[in-house]
C-alpha positions in Angstrom: 147.5 92.6 122.1 145.2 92.5 123.9 142.4 90.1 122.5 138.3 91.1 123.2 137.1 89.2 126.3 133.8 87.2 125.4 131.7 89.4 126.9 132.8 92.2 124.6 132.7 90.1 121.9 129.1 89.0 122.5 127.6 92.9 122.7 129.5 93.3 119.5 128.0 90.0 118.2 124.7 91.3 119.4 125.0 95.4 118.0 125.5 94.3 114.8 122.5 91.7 114.9 120.8 94.8 116.2 121.3 96.7 113.1 121.0 94.0 110.4 117.1 93.1 112.3 116.7 97.0 112.5 117.9 98.1 108.6 115.2 95.0 108.0 112.8 96.2 109.6 112.8 99.1 107.9 111.9 97.6 104.7 108.5 96.0 106.6 106.3 99.2 107.5 103.2 97.2 108.6 105.8 95.7 111.5 107.5 98.4 112.5 103.9 100.4 113.4 102.8 97.2 115.1 105.9 97.0 117.2 105.1 100.6 118.1 101.9 99.5 118.9 103.2 97.3 121.8 106.2 99.0 122.6 104.9 102.6 123.0 108.3 103.9 124.2 110.2 102.5 121.0 110.1 105.1 118.2 111.8 104.6 114.4 112.6 106.8 112.0 110.3 106.1 108.6 112.3 104.6 105.2 113.7 107.9 103.7 112.6 108.2 99.7 115.5 107.1 97.7 116.7 109.9 95.3 119.3 108.1 93.6 119.1 108.0 89.9 117.1 104.3 89.6 114.3 103.9 87.5 110.9 104.6 90.7 109.5 101.3 88.1 110.5 98.3 87.4 107.4 96.9 84.5 107.4 93.3 84.1 106.3 91.9 80.6 106.7 88.1 80.3 105.8 87.0 76.7 106.3 83.5 74.7 105.9 86.3 71.6 102.8 84.4 70.6 100.9 87.5 71.1 102.6 90.3 69.6 100.2 92.3 68.1 98.6 92.5 71.8 102.0 92.9 73.2 102.5 96.0 70.8 99.4 97.7 72.0 100.2 97.1 76.0 104.0 98.7 75.2 101.6 101.4 73.6 99.8 102.1 77.2 103.3 102.5 78.8 104.7 104.7 75.8 101.6 107.1 76.8 102.5 107.6 80.1 102.2 110.8 81.6 104.9 110.1 84.3 108.0 109.1 82.8 110.2 107.5 85.9 109.8 103.7 84.6 112.1 100.9 82.7 110.3 97.3 80.6 111.5 94.3 81.5 110.4 92.5 79.1 110.9 88.6 79.8 110.6 86.0 77.2 109.5 82.6 78.5 111.2 79.0 77.4 111.3 81.2 73.1 113.4 80.5 70.6 115.6 82.4 68.4 112.4 83.8 66.1 110.5 84.8 68.7 113.5 86.5 70.1 114.0 88.7 66.9 110.6 89.3 67.1 110.4 90.8 69.9 113.1 92.4 69.0 111.9 93.7 65.5 108.7 95.0 67.8 110.7 97.1 69.9 112.5 99.0 67.1 109.4 99.9 65.8 108.5 102.4 69.1 110.9 105.9 69.2 114.3 106.0 70.5 113.3 107.5 74.0 111.0 105.0 74.7 113.6 101.7 73.1 116.4 103.3 76.2 113.1 102.3 78.5 113.3 98.5 77.5 115.1 95.5 78.5 114.8 92.0 76.7 115.5 89.4 79.2 115.3 85.7 78.5 114.8 83.2 81.2 114.6 79.3 79.5 113.1 77.6 83.2 110.0 76.1 83.8 107.1 77.8 85.9 104.6 80.9 84.8 107.3 82.2 88.1 110.6 81.9 86.6 110.6 84.8 84.4 109.3 86.9 87.6 111.5 85.7 89.5 115.0 86.7 86.7 112.8 89.9 86.3 113.1 91.0 90.1 116.5 89.8 90.0 117.5 92.0 87.1 115.5 95.3 88.1 116.8 98.3 88.6 113.5 100.1 90.1 112.4 100.9 93.5 109.1 98.9 92.6 108.2 96.3 90.8 104.9 95.4 88.9 103.9 92.9 86.6 101.7 93.6 83.8 101.2 91.3 81.4 101.8 90.8 77.6 97.5 91.0 76.4 96.5 93.6 79.5 97.2 97.7 79.5 97.1 100.7 81.2 95.9 104.3 80.9 97.9 107.2 80.9 98.2 107.8 84.3 99.4 104.5 85.7 103.2 105.2 86.8 101.8 108.3 88.3 99.6 107.3 90.6 101.7 104.4 91.8 104.7 107.9 92.6 102.3 109.8 94.2 101.4 107.2 96.3 104.9 105.8 97.2 105.8 109.7 97.9 103.4 109.9 100.8 103.3 105.3 101.8 107.2 104.8 101.6 108.5 101.0 101.4 104.4 100.1 101.2 102.7 97.6 98.9 100.4 100.4 96.5 97.2 99.5 94.5 94.9 101.5 92.4 91.4 100.1 91.2 91.7 97.6 88.3 88.5 97.7 85.5 87.8 94.0 83.8 86.4 93.9 80.1 85.7 90.8 78.3 87.7 90.1 75.0 87.2 87.6 72.2 88.8 86.8 69.2 86.5 87.3 66.6 88.4 84.8 63.9 91.6 82.8 65.1 92.6 81.2 61.9 93.6 84.5 60.2 96.9 85.4 60.0 96.9 88.2 62.1 93.9 87.5 65.1 93.1 90.6 66.8 91.0 91.1 70.4 87.8 92.7 70.3 86.0 93.9 73.2 82.7 91.9 73.9 81.6 93.4 77.6 81.7 97.2 78.7 84.0 97.3 81.6 83.0 95.7 85.0 84.5 96.3 88.6 84.9 92.5 89.8 87.5 93.7 91.8 86.8 96.5 95.4 88.3 99.5 95.1 90.0 99.1 98.6 92.2 96.7 99.7 91.3 93.5 102.4 94.5 92.4 103.9 92.0 89.9 105.9 89.7 88.9 102.6 92.9 88.5 100.9 94.1 85.7 103.4 91.2 83.4 101.6 91.4 84.6 97.9 92.7 87.3 95.5 90.8 90.3 94.9 94.1 92.5 93.5 94.7 91.8 89.5 98.6 91.5 89.2 99.3 95.1 87.2 97.0 97.1 89.7 99.4 96.2 93.0 103.5 97.4 92.6 105.4 96.1 95.3 108.5 97.6 96.9 111.9 95.6 95.5 114.1 96.7 98.2 111.6 95.2 100.8 111.0 92.4 99.4 114.9 91.6 98.8 115.6 92.4 102.2 113.0 90.3 103.5 114.2 87.0 101.3 110.4 87.6 99.1 110.0 86.0 96.0 107.6 84.2 93.7 107.1 80.8 94.4 108.0 79.0 91.1 106.5 75.5 92.5 102.8 77.0 92.1 101.5 77.3 88.5 98.5 79.7 89.2 98.3 82.0 92.2 101.6 82.9 92.4 100.7 86.6 92.4 98.0 86.0 94.8 100.6 84.3 97.6 103.5 87.1 96.9 101.5 90.3 97.1 99.4 88.7 100.5 103.3 88.2 103.0 104.4 91.7 100.9 101.1 92.9 102.4 102.0 91.7 105.3 104.3 93.2 106.1 105.0 96.6 103.8 101.2 97.4 104.3 98.6 98.9 101.7 98.3 102.0 101.0 95.6 102.0 98.0 94.0 104.4 95.3 90.3 104.6 93.8 91.7 105.5 91.0 91.1 102.9 87.7 94.3 102.7 86.0 94.7 99.6 84.4 92.4 97.6 81.8 92.3 93.6 82.4 91.6 91.4 79.1 89.6 88.8 80.6 89.4 85.9 78.0 85.7 84.1 77.0 87.0 81.7 73.9 89.9 80.0 76.2 93.2 82.1 75.7 92.5 82.9 79.5 94.8 81.4 82.0 91.2 80.2 83.9 91.2 78.0 80.8 94.8 76.8 80.5 95.0 75.9 83.8 92.3 73.0 84.8 90.1 73.8 88.6 91.7 71.4 89.9 95.1 72.8 89.4 93.6 76.0 90.5 92.1 74.2 93.2 95.3 72.4 94.5 97.2 75.8 94.3 95.0 77.9 96.5 95.2 75.1 99.0 99.0 75.4 98.6 99.0 79.3 99.4 96.5 78.5 102.9 98.5 76.3 104.1 101.3 77.7 103.4 99.6 80.9 105.2 98.5 78.4 107.4 101.6 77.6 109.1 102.7 81.7 109.4 102.2 84.5 111.5 99.4 86.8 110.6 99.6 90.6 110.5 96.0 92.2 109.8 96.0 96.1 109.3 93.3 97.7 111.2 90.0 97.3 110.3 90.2 93.8 111.0 88.7 93.3 113.7 85.9 94.6 112.6 85.5 92.3 109.5 86.0 89.2 111.5 82.8 90.3 113.4 81.1 91.0 110.4 82.0 87.4 110.0 80.7 86.0 112.9 77.5 88.0 113.1 77.2 86.6 108.8 77.7 83.0 110.0 75.8 83.5 112.6 72.8 84.4 110.5 73.2 81.4 108.5 73.0 78.8 111.0 70.1 80.5 112.8 68.0 80.3 109.3 69.4 76.0 108.4 66.8 75.4 110.9 63.7 77.4 109.5 65.0 76.2 105.5 64.9 72.4 106.7 67.3 69.9 105.5 66.4 69.6 102.1 65.4 73.3 101.3 69.3 73.8 102.1 70.4 71.2 99.9 68.2 72.6 97.3 69.5 75.6 97.2 73.2 74.4 97.8 72.6 72.4 94.3 71.4 75.4 92.4 74.2 77.5 93.1 76.8 75.3 92.5 74.5 74.1 88.7 74.7 77.7 88.3 78.0 77.7 88.6 78.5 74.8 86.4 76.8 76.4 83.6 78.4 80.1 83.7 81.5 77.9 83.3 80.9 75.8 79.9 78.5 78.9 78.3 81.4 81.1 78.6 83.2 77.9 76.0 80.4 78.1 72.8 79.4 81.7 71.2 75.9 80.6 71.7 76.5 80.5 75.5 78.2 83.8 75.4 75.6 85.3 74.0 73.0 83.7 76.5 75.8 85.5 79.4 75.6 88.9 78.0 71.7 88.5 77.7 71.8 87.7 81.4 74.0 90.7 82.4 72.4 92.7 80.4 68.6 91.8 82.1 70.2 92.2 85.7 71.7 95.8 84.2 68.2 96.6 83.4 67.1 95.5 86.6 69.6 97.5 88.4 68.7 100.1 86.9 65.2 99.9 87.5 65.8 100.1 91.3 67.8 103.1 91.3 64.6 104.8 89.5 62.6 103.7 91.8 64.5 104.8 95.0 63.9 108.7 94.1 67.6 108.8 94.2 69.0 110.0 90.9 67.5 113.9 90.0 68.7 115.2 86.8 69.2 118.5 87.3 71.5 117.9 90.4 73.1 116.1 88.5 73.9 118.5 85.2 74.5 121.2 88.2 77.1 119.2 89.7 78.8 117.5 86.6 79.4 120.2 84.4 81.1 118.3 81.6 77.6 116.2 81.0 76.0 119.7 80.4 78.7 121.0 78.0 78.6 118.0 76.2 74.5 118.1 76.1 74.0 114.5 77.0 70.5 113.2 78.5 71.7 113.1 82.9 70.4 109.8 83.2 71.4 108.1 79.5 75.1 109.5 81.0 74.3 108.5 84.6 73.1 104.4 83.8 76.1 104.1 80.8 79.0 105.9 82.7 78.2 107.9 85.7 77.4 104.5 87.7 80.5 103.1 87.1 83.0 105.9 87.8 81.2 105.9 91.4 79.4 109.4 90.2 76.5 110.6 93.0 72.7 110.0 91.4 71.9 113.6 93.7 71.8 114.4 96.9 70.4 112.2 98.7 73.4 109.5 97.5 77.4 109.7 98.5 79.3 107.0 97.2 82.3 108.3 98.9 80.7 108.6 102.5 79.0 105.5 101.8 81.9 102.8 100.9 84.1 104.6 104.4 81.2 104.2 106.5 80.1 100.7 106.0 83.9 98.6 105.3 81.6 95.4 103.9 81.3 97.8 100.2 84.5 97.5 99.4 85.1 94.2 99.6 81.4 93.3 98.0 82.7 94.5 94.6 79.4 96.2 94.0 79.3 99.8 93.4 78.2 102.1 96.2 74.9 102.9 94.8 74.1 99.5 94.2 74.4 98.3 97.2 72.7 101.0 99.0 69.7 99.9 96.5 70.0 95.8 96.4 71.1 95.9 100.6 71.4 99.0 102.1 67.8 100.8 102.6 66.4 97.3 103.3 68.6 96.9 105.9 68.5 100.8 107.0 72.3 102.4 106.1 72.8 105.9 105.5 73.3 106.6 101.6 74.9 110.5 102.9 75.8 111.8 106.1 72.8 113.9 107.8 72.8 117.7 107.9 73.5 118.2 110.8 77.1 116.1 110.5 77.9 118.3 107.1 77.3 121.5 108.7 79.6 120.5 111.3 81.8 120.3 109.1 
């Protein structure tokens, strides 16, 4: 029998390697786009949307069994989903038999249709990331999202992800998330239950910036869904050596390879504990800093793939840096030192105020004062038009609500337009720095945009042309 010569064997290995490479690359859409841009004569078929019987989303909730009342709220928010195409993996992390029994009893409270979606896993390994990797291996869904046992999601959470996935197969999926401060009024109560201590706050930008995420995380865990098959193909998993920021590390790496499809829809609520329940209190600042530096060090050793628009962000950063440098000379050394000390002192005061009831009252009072100042800026700008607002938002008029009162309490948070002379969607898409600032578009405009001569609405000529 003829033996294949060395050239044929080498060609066969090369073909097999090329096929394997293509299979893996199809799970990294961002890298494929980069290759197609560098070599226009190469075109790759997009990754098809799976039509198998797997659930669309695997929701992972790690728990130590200490907050079953809050976990009940979390599961309830999942039971109310408009899109039922998901499974829930409850991962008990280093829990005893009593806590496991409590978990099983909690699951048994729900209707059978919900019970059938839930699997309980046990992880006895150390580290915050260990239960996540166990769930990643056990998940059946095409996508995976982590929902902590004290947070909750809105009824269209899965639906928004699913729609994004249909239009952006294989990409990381991201939706907007709001923060609300919470506290335990009476920790000594037999069944302590959380109480909201603030209104909803838009701390994180509604859009994703790959450039900004290189430095710090601006995407809460439950506001992102990662393509599980892509993670497996690329050998990506959570870094178990990190005691914090394990979500930032993996999300950033996945986003570099897969790209990100974002929706401005607010689909989840991050409960921010002000009385010691949050991981920001459990883990010391030095520990957060060490993990942050470790992730930066890892990123510094890899090639980075940044999305379109990053060049402008880098240019803007250099411009801002140049302005700051030019201002140092006019400020003088002692003035610069004074401003630096003031900023660090303020950060120190805020951190310690959060630890006491009196301190939290002071912070809330300050937040209300800032909000009143912002409302006065809007009124002074003349952008709010009550008649226009009621005519364009009939739900407000039908409810018989006062236009200004609704706008300052709800409309501003929901990015509703105050009048014909400002359009939030236009402003945030026209100026990329607004999305990453964390400010509502209108607040950015009245604080900075007006003074800088920015446009808050398209010119009439542009509107007529469109």
